[in-house]
C-alpha positions, 0 to 999 in steps of 0.5 A: 558679493561684497557684504557691507554694514549700514555703518560702512555705507554711511561712512563712505557717503558721509551720512548717518545710518538714519539717512540710509534707513530713510532712503530705504523707507521711501523705497528708493533702494532695494530692501536688504537681506537681514541676519538671523538677529534682524540686522541689515546686510547690504551689498555693493549694489546697495552702495551704488543705489545709495550713492545715486540717491545721495548724489542726486539729492546733493545736485538736484534736491531730494524731491528730484532724487525721489522722483528719479529713483522712483522712476528707475525702480519702476523701470521707467528709465526714459521718464527718469532721464526726462526728469533730469533733462528738464532740471538741467534745462531749468538750471541752464537759465541760472547763468542767463540770470547772472549775465543779465545782472552783469548787464544791469550793473553796467547799465547802472554806471551810465544811468540813474533810472529808478523802477517802482515795485511794480515795474521792477517785478515786471522787468525781472519777472518775479512777484512783488511779494518776493521783492518785498521779502528780499528787501525786508531781509536786507538782500536788496535795498529799496530807495524810498520815494521822498514824496510817496514813501513807496519803494523804488529800485535802481539798476544795482538792486535789479542786478541783485534780484537777478542774482537772487533768481540764479541761486534761489533754488527750491531746495535749501543748501548751505551755499545758498544760505552763505551766498545770501549773507553776502547779498546783505553786505554788498553795496556799490558797483564793484561789490556787485560785480564781485558778487556776480563772479561769486554766484557764477563760481557757485553755479560751476560747483553745482554743475560738477554736482550735476555731472557726478549725479548723472554719472551715478545714474549711468552706473546704476542703470548699468547695474540694473541692466545686468541684474 
Protein backbone atom coordinates (compact mmCIF):
# COMPACT_ATOMS: atom_id res chain seq x y z
CA UNK A 1 0.00 0.00 0.00
CA UNK A 2 1.25 3.46 -0.90
CA UNK A 3 2.61 5.45 2.04
CA UNK A 4 1.96 9.18 2.02
CA UNK A 5 3.13 11.99 4.26
CA UNK A 6 0.73 14.78 5.29
CA UNK A 7 2.66 17.18 3.05
CA UNK A 8 2.14 14.85 0.08
CA UNK A 9 -1.65 14.84 0.45
CA UNK A 10 -1.77 18.55 1.24
CA UNK A 11 0.12 19.29 -1.98
CA UNK A 12 -2.17 17.05 -4.05
CA UNK A 13 -5.30 18.76 -2.70
CA UNK A 14 -3.83 22.27 -2.53
CA UNK A 15 -4.63 22.63 1.16
CA UNK A 16 -2.53 23.05 4.29
CA UNK A 17 -1.52 20.21 6.58
CA UNK A 18 -3.50 22.03 9.28
CA UNK A 19 -6.61 21.53 7.15
CA UNK A 20 -5.90 17.79 7.00
CA UNK A 21 -5.51 17.67 10.77
CA UNK A 22 -8.78 19.55 11.11
CA UNK A 23 -10.57 16.98 8.93
CA UNK A 24 -9.04 14.23 11.04
CA UNK A 25 -10.01 15.94 14.31
CA UNK A 26 -13.62 16.14 13.11
CA UNK A 27 -13.58 12.38 12.57
CA UNK A 28 -14.14 12.70 8.82
CA UNK A 29 -11.25 10.39 7.93
CA UNK A 30 -9.85 7.28 9.61
CA UNK A 31 -7.08 7.85 12.13
CA UNK A 32 -3.69 7.21 10.51
CA UNK A 33 -0.91 5.02 11.76
CA UNK A 34 2.07 6.77 13.30
CA UNK A 35 5.78 6.27 13.22
CA UNK A 36 7.77 5.53 16.36
CA UNK A 37 8.40 9.26 16.64
CA UNK A 38 4.70 10.07 16.36
CA UNK A 39 4.51 11.28 12.76
CA UNK A 40 1.36 10.48 10.80
CA UNK A 41 1.51 7.92 8.00
CA UNK A 42 -1.30 8.10 5.48
CA UNK A 43 -2.27 5.61 2.79
CA UNK A 44 -3.90 5.88 -0.63
CA UNK A 45 -7.22 5.18 1.13
CA UNK A 46 -6.70 8.26 3.28
CA UNK A 47 -6.10 10.24 0.10
CA UNK A 48 -9.52 9.19 -1.18
CA UNK A 49 -11.15 10.18 2.12
CA UNK A 50 -9.42 13.57 2.13
CA UNK A 51 -10.26 14.13 -1.54
CA UNK A 52 -13.90 13.33 -0.83
CA UNK A 53 -14.09 15.81 2.06
CA UNK A 54 -12.36 18.52 0.02
CA UNK A 55 -14.58 18.07 -3.04
CA UNK A 56 -17.74 17.99 -0.91
CA UNK A 57 -16.66 21.16 0.85
CA UNK A 58 -15.89 22.89 -2.45
CA UNK A 59 -19.19 21.85 -3.99
CA UNK A 60 -21.66 21.95 -1.12
CA UNK A 61 -19.99 23.70 1.81
CA UNK A 62 -18.29 22.34 4.90
CA UNK A 63 -21.51 21.79 6.87
CA UNK A 64 -22.83 19.42 4.20
CA UNK A 65 -19.42 17.77 3.85
CA UNK A 66 -19.35 17.01 7.57
CA UNK A 67 -22.90 15.66 7.54
CA UNK A 68 -22.25 13.40 4.56
CA UNK A 69 -18.91 12.10 5.82
CA UNK A 70 -20.29 11.41 9.29
CA UNK A 71 -23.07 9.36 7.69
CA UNK A 72 -20.60 7.46 5.51
CA UNK A 73 -18.25 6.75 8.40
CA UNK A 74 -21.23 5.53 10.41
CA UNK A 75 -22.14 3.27 7.47
CA UNK A 76 -25.40 5.17 6.99
CA UNK A 77 -24.89 5.26 3.25
CA UNK A 78 -28.50 5.93 2.26
CA UNK A 79 -28.61 8.83 4.72
CA UNK A 80 -25.51 10.34 3.10
CA UNK A 81 -26.97 9.96 -0.39
CA UNK A 82 -30.31 11.49 0.63
CA UNK A 83 -28.46 14.47 2.09
CA UNK A 84 -26.74 15.02 -1.25
CA UNK A 85 -29.99 14.47 -3.13
CA UNK A 86 -31.72 17.14 -1.04
CA UNK A 87 -28.86 19.56 -1.67
CA UNK A 88 -28.98 18.97 -5.42
CA UNK A 89 -32.72 19.63 -5.47
CA UNK A 90 -32.16 22.84 -3.53
CA UNK A 91 -29.44 23.92 -5.95
CA UNK A 92 -31.73 23.15 -8.87
CA UNK A 93 -33.90 26.04 -7.70
CA UNK A 94 -31.05 28.43 -8.44
CA UNK A 95 -31.50 28.22 -12.20
CA UNK A 96 -35.20 29.02 -11.74
CA UNK A 97 -34.19 32.22 -9.95
CA UNK A 98 -32.06 33.22 -12.95
CA UNK A 99 -34.91 32.51 -15.37
CA UNK A 100 -37.23 34.58 -13.17
CA UNK A 101 -34.70 37.41 -13.31
CA UNK A 102 -34.67 37.28 -17.12
CA UNK A 103 -38.47 37.55 -17.17
CA UNK A 104 -38.37 40.53 -14.82
CA UNK A 105 -35.77 42.25 -17.01
CA UNK A 106 -38.04 41.79 -20.03
CA UNK A 107 -41.03 43.01 -18.01
CA UNK A 108 -39.18 46.16 -16.94
CA UNK A 109 -38.62 47.12 -20.59
CA UNK A 110 -42.37 47.39 -21.17
CA UNK A 111 -43.61 48.43 -17.73
CA UNK A 112 -42.62 51.08 -15.22
CA UNK A 113 -44.31 49.45 -12.23
CA UNK A 114 -42.85 50.08 -8.78
CA UNK A 115 -43.16 47.76 -5.78
CA UNK A 116 -43.07 48.84 -2.15
CA UNK A 117 -40.68 47.09 0.23
CA UNK A 118 -43.44 44.82 1.49
CA UNK A 119 -44.70 44.07 -2.02
CA UNK A 120 -41.18 43.31 -3.24
CA UNK A 121 -40.54 41.00 -0.28
CA UNK A 122 -43.78 39.11 -0.94
CA UNK A 123 -43.27 39.01 -4.71
CA UNK A 124 -39.70 37.67 -4.41
CA UNK A 125 -40.31 35.49 -1.32
CA UNK A 126 -37.51 37.07 0.70
CA UNK A 127 -37.52 38.95 3.97
CA UNK A 128 -37.73 42.72 4.19
CA UNK A 129 -34.54 42.57 6.24
CA UNK A 130 -32.67 40.91 3.36
CA UNK A 131 -33.88 43.53 0.90
CA UNK A 132 -32.90 46.38 3.23
CA UNK A 133 -29.46 44.81 3.68
CA UNK A 134 -28.91 44.39 -0.07
CA UNK A 135 -30.00 47.98 -0.62
CA UNK A 136 -27.67 49.23 2.12
CA UNK A 137 -24.75 47.27 0.65
CA UNK A 138 -25.43 48.65 -2.82
CA UNK A 139 -26.31 45.33 -4.47
CA UNK A 140 -29.70 46.79 -5.40
CA UNK A 141 -30.82 50.41 -5.50
CA UNK A 142 -34.15 51.42 -4.03
CA UNK A 143 -36.06 54.32 -5.55
CA UNK A 144 -37.25 56.58 -2.75
CA UNK A 145 -40.85 57.74 -2.98
CA UNK A 146 -40.83 61.52 -3.43
CA UNK A 147 -43.61 62.04 -0.89
CA UNK A 148 -43.09 59.42 1.81
CA UNK A 149 -39.39 58.68 1.36
CA UNK A 150 -40.15 54.97 1.53
CA UNK A 151 -38.22 52.47 -0.57
CA UNK A 152 -39.72 51.31 -3.86
CA UNK A 153 -38.24 48.93 -6.42
CA UNK A 154 -38.60 48.61 -10.18
CA UNK A 155 -38.45 45.43 -12.26
CA UNK A 156 -34.67 45.57 -12.69
CA UNK A 157 -34.12 45.69 -8.93
CA UNK A 158 -36.45 42.72 -8.49
CA UNK A 159 -34.44 40.93 -11.17
CA UNK A 160 -31.25 41.58 -9.21
CA UNK A 161 -32.94 40.27 -6.05
CA UNK A 162 -33.75 37.05 -7.92
CA UNK A 163 -30.11 36.76 -9.03
CA UNK A 164 -28.93 37.37 -5.48
CA UNK A 165 -31.13 34.48 -4.37
CA UNK A 166 -29.38 32.29 -6.95
CA UNK A 167 -25.90 32.94 -5.56
CA UNK A 168 -26.71 33.61 -1.91
CA UNK A 169 -25.41 30.30 -0.52
CA UNK A 170 -25.26 29.43 3.14
CA UNK A 171 -21.51 29.07 2.79
CA UNK A 172 -18.97 31.64 1.63
CA UNK A 173 -17.13 31.32 -1.67
CA UNK A 174 -14.75 33.66 -3.45
CA UNK A 175 -17.00 33.51 -6.51
CA UNK A 176 -19.96 34.73 -4.46
CA UNK A 177 -17.95 37.67 -3.17
CA UNK A 178 -16.71 38.63 -6.63
CA UNK A 179 -20.18 38.25 -8.13
CA UNK A 180 -21.74 40.46 -5.47
CA UNK A 181 -19.20 43.14 -6.36
CA UNK A 182 -20.60 42.99 -9.89
CA UNK A 183 -24.08 43.77 -8.56
CA UNK A 184 -22.85 47.11 -7.23
CA UNK A 185 -21.70 48.13 -10.71
CA UNK A 186 -24.74 46.86 -12.61
CA UNK A 187 -27.30 49.41 -13.76
CA UNK A 188 -29.60 49.35 -16.77
CA UNK A 189 -31.33 46.67 -18.78
CA UNK A 190 -28.40 45.39 -20.83
CA UNK A 191 -26.08 45.30 -17.83
CA UNK A 192 -28.66 43.25 -15.92
CA UNK A 193 -28.91 40.82 -18.83
CA UNK A 194 -25.14 40.40 -18.79
CA UNK A 195 -25.23 39.87 -15.03
CA UNK A 196 -27.86 37.14 -15.41
CA UNK A 197 -25.61 35.44 -17.98
CA UNK A 198 -22.64 35.61 -15.60
CA UNK A 199 -24.68 34.12 -12.75
CA UNK A 200 -25.77 31.28 -15.04
CA UNK A 201 -22.11 30.64 -15.90
CA UNK A 202 -21.27 30.54 -12.19
CA UNK A 203 -24.03 27.99 -11.61
CA UNK A 204 -22.51 25.87 -14.38
CA UNK A 205 -19.16 25.92 -12.56
CA UNK A 206 -20.93 24.83 -9.39
CA UNK A 207 -22.62 22.00 -11.25
CA UNK A 208 -19.23 20.63 -12.25
CA UNK A 209 -18.06 20.85 -8.65
CA UNK A 210 -21.15 18.93 -7.57
CA UNK A 211 -20.37 16.26 -10.16
CA UNK A 212 -16.76 16.01 -8.96
CA UNK A 213 -17.94 15.65 -5.36
CA UNK A 214 -20.40 12.91 -6.31
CA UNK A 215 -17.66 11.08 -8.22
CA UNK A 216 -15.41 11.08 -5.14
CA UNK A 217 -18.29 9.87 -2.96
CA UNK A 218 -18.82 6.97 -5.36
CA UNK A 219 -15.10 6.20 -5.32
CA UNK A 220 -15.02 6.26 -1.53
CA UNK A 221 -18.03 3.96 -1.29
CA UNK A 222 -16.28 1.48 -3.58
CA UNK A 223 -13.24 1.54 -1.28
CA UNK A 224 -15.38 1.04 1.82
CA UNK A 225 -17.19 -1.87 0.20
CA UNK A 226 -13.94 -3.78 -0.24
CA UNK A 227 -12.33 -2.86 3.09
